[in-house]
N, C-alpha and C positions, 0 to 999 in steps of 0.2 A: 760570287766566290765559288770556285770549282770544288767539287767533292773529290775526296781521295778515292782511288780505285775500289777499295773495299766498301766504302760508303755508297759509291755509285752502283755497285752490283747489288748491294742490299736494297737500294731503291728500286732497281729493276725487278727484283723478286717480289717486292711489295706491289708494284704495278701489276705484275703477272698474277699474283694471288687474287687481286681485286678484279682483274679483267679477263683472266684465263688465256689471253693471247695479246701479244705486243708486236709492233713493227719497228724496224730500225730507224726509220725517218722520224717518227713521233718521239721515240726515246731520245734521239739526238737533240731534238728541239727542247724537250722537257728538261733534259739534263745539261744542256748547253755544251755539248761536245760534238765531235765529228762522228759521222756514220761509221767510219773505220774503227773508231774507239769503241762504239757500241758493238760492232761485230766481234771485236776481240773479247769484250766482256761476255757476250753471249756464248762464245766458244769456251771460255773459261768456266762459265756456269754449267754448260752442257757436260764438260769433262767432270765437274763435281757432282753431276747427277741431279742438278736442280731444275733443269728444263730440257726441252727438245727444240732444237733449231729448225726453222722452216725457211722456205724461200722468202727472204725479206723480213724475217722476224723470228719469233719463237712462240711456243705454246707451253702451257703448264700441263700438269698431270690431272686431267679433268675428271677421272673416275672418282666416284665417292669412296672407293676402297683404297685410293692412293694415300699413303702416309709418308711424308718426307722423313729423313733421318734426323736425329737430335741436332747434329751440326747444322743442317739446313734450317731447322726450326729456329735455332739461335740467331740466324742471320736475318730473320724477318721480324720487324716490329719490336726489336729489342728495347728501344727507348720507351715505347708504349708499355711494354710488359713490366719494366722497372717502375714506371709511374703507378700502374695498377697494383703491383706488389707493395709499393710504399703505402698506398691507401689501405690495403688489406692488413698490413702489419699493425695499423692502429687499433684493430679489433682485438688484438692479442695482448693479454696482461701477463706480467711476470707470474710464473707458477702454473700457467695453463697447460693442459694436455691438448695437443694439436695433431690432427691428421693431415698430411700433405700428399696429394695425388702426384702423378707423374707428369713430366713435360717441361718444356723450357720456361713457361710462365711460373711453374712451381719452383724451378731453380732460381728465378728472379725473386720469388717470395723468400726462399731460404736465405738469400743474401740480404734481404731487407730486414730480417728478424734477428740477425746475429748479435745485436746489441741488447736483446732481451735477456732476462735472467731466469734460471730455474725452470726452463720449459722441458716438457716431455714431448718429443716429436716422433710420431709414427709415420713412416713414409713407405710408399710403394716404388720409390725411385732411387736408384743407386747414386746418381749424381747429387741429388738432394742430400742423401745421407753423408756423402763424402764432403760436401760443402759445409755441413754442420758438425762434422766429426771432431774438429779442433776447438769447439766451444766448450770450455771446461764445465760450465754450469748446466749444460743441456744433457738430458738422457735421450739418445737417438736410437730408435728401434726400427729395424728393417723387417718388413712383413715376411720375407722369404717367398719361395715359389720359383717359377721358371723366369729367367731373365731374357727379355727380348733383345736379340742381337742388334746393336747399333741404336737402340732406343732406351735401354737402361731401366725400363719399367719391369715390374714383377707381376706375373699373372699365374692363374691356375688355382686349384682348390686349396693349396697351401696358404696362399695370400688371403683368400676369402675366409677360411677357417680361422686364421690368425686374427684378422680384423674383428671377427665376431666376438672375441674375448674382451674387447676394449670398449670403453665409453669415453669420448673426448669432449672438451668444451667447444672446440671448433674443428670443422673440416673445410679444407680448401681444395677446389677441384678446377681442372681445366677442361676444355672441350675442343673437338675438331670443328664443330658447327653447332649453331642453334637457330631455331626458328619458332614462330608462334604455332605452326602446324605440327611440327615433329618434336618440339622440345629440344633437349640436348642430345646430340648424336655423335658417334665415334666412327673412325675409319676402319676399325677392326673389331671383330666379335671377341677377340681374345681378352680385351681389357674391360669389357662391359660389366661382367659380374663383379670384378674387383672394384670398379667405380661405384657400383650399387652398394657394395659392402662398405665403402668409404662413407657414403651418404648415411647408411644405417648406423654407423659407429659414433655419430656425433649429435649433440643437442642443437648445433647451429651449423648450417652448411652454406658456404659462400662460393659462388661461381666466378672465376676470374677469366675474362675473355677480352682480347683486343678487338678493335672495331671491324677487322676483316672477317670475323667469325659469324657476324649477324646475318640473318636472312639466308642462311645456307643449310643444306642438309647433307649429312654424311651417310655412311652405309647402314649403320644400325643404331636404333634409339637406345639411349641410356636411361633417361628419366624425363618426366614432364618438368617444365620450368617451375611449377608449383612446389617441386621437391626442394627448391633452394630458398633460403631465407633472404638472400640478396644477390644481386649481380653487380660486379664492379668492372668498369671498362675505362677507356681513355677518352680524352677530349676530342679526338678525331671522329668519334661516333656522331653522325649527323643528328641534329635536333629532331628532325622529323621521325627518325628511327626511334629515338628515345620516347617521343610522345606516343608513337604507335604501340610500343610495348607497355607504356604506362597505362594506356587506355584498356589494356588487357590484364591489368593487375600486376605487371612486372616492373617494379621501380629499379632503375639502374643508377648506381652511384658512379660519379664521374670524377676521375683525377685529372685536373687540368694542367698541372705542372709537376715536374720531377722534384722529388724531395731528396735530401742528402741521405744516402744509405752507405753502409760499409760494404 
């Protein structure tokens, strides 16, 4: 069964994120389409700012300081992010106070918790706030601060000071990368202090990361993996990776199938 163009381009971005470079011929074989179709896809993705075309293929943005836009993040691993969010939502009880970090995985979490009741949600992400703004039983609190253009996250001393006033039952965080050596790391220094404030504001901190984030390092360290009470990922994470992290005291909860969410 052939994928729709949008689905096919999403798969190309997933390959590129995992491999950092792709070629037209192998993509055509993997996706069962012509090389001409792949070239058109790569052209469209380059126009969107998602990759750079090369002779015979394309490369990703390999710098550890590169951060794709929110729109680009939503195009990659979305089904896996929804699975992860569904599993994470089971940790939340009606009436809880929850801190939600910024990013597309956090937007997936916001969508997964909309059937809960009487939550207080504190977030550093404008899209998360807007997603939950119409849930009448929720109190949605935005941290304030400087909004990062195209990324919708709030940074700066305003956000950090605001978060220091709260104590939550749960905090949920995303990451650009994680590894046993560096812990959780981020592509920009701007968000690091806010993320640390999110960790400090909660009794229980859960890291939500899809399989592409493992064994990678980004620009700046946020925290050791020991700062998190649990890590939730998707079923595409190889067993050998799970076992290696488990041997180092990091148990990873896996969501194998997608749950029904609103």
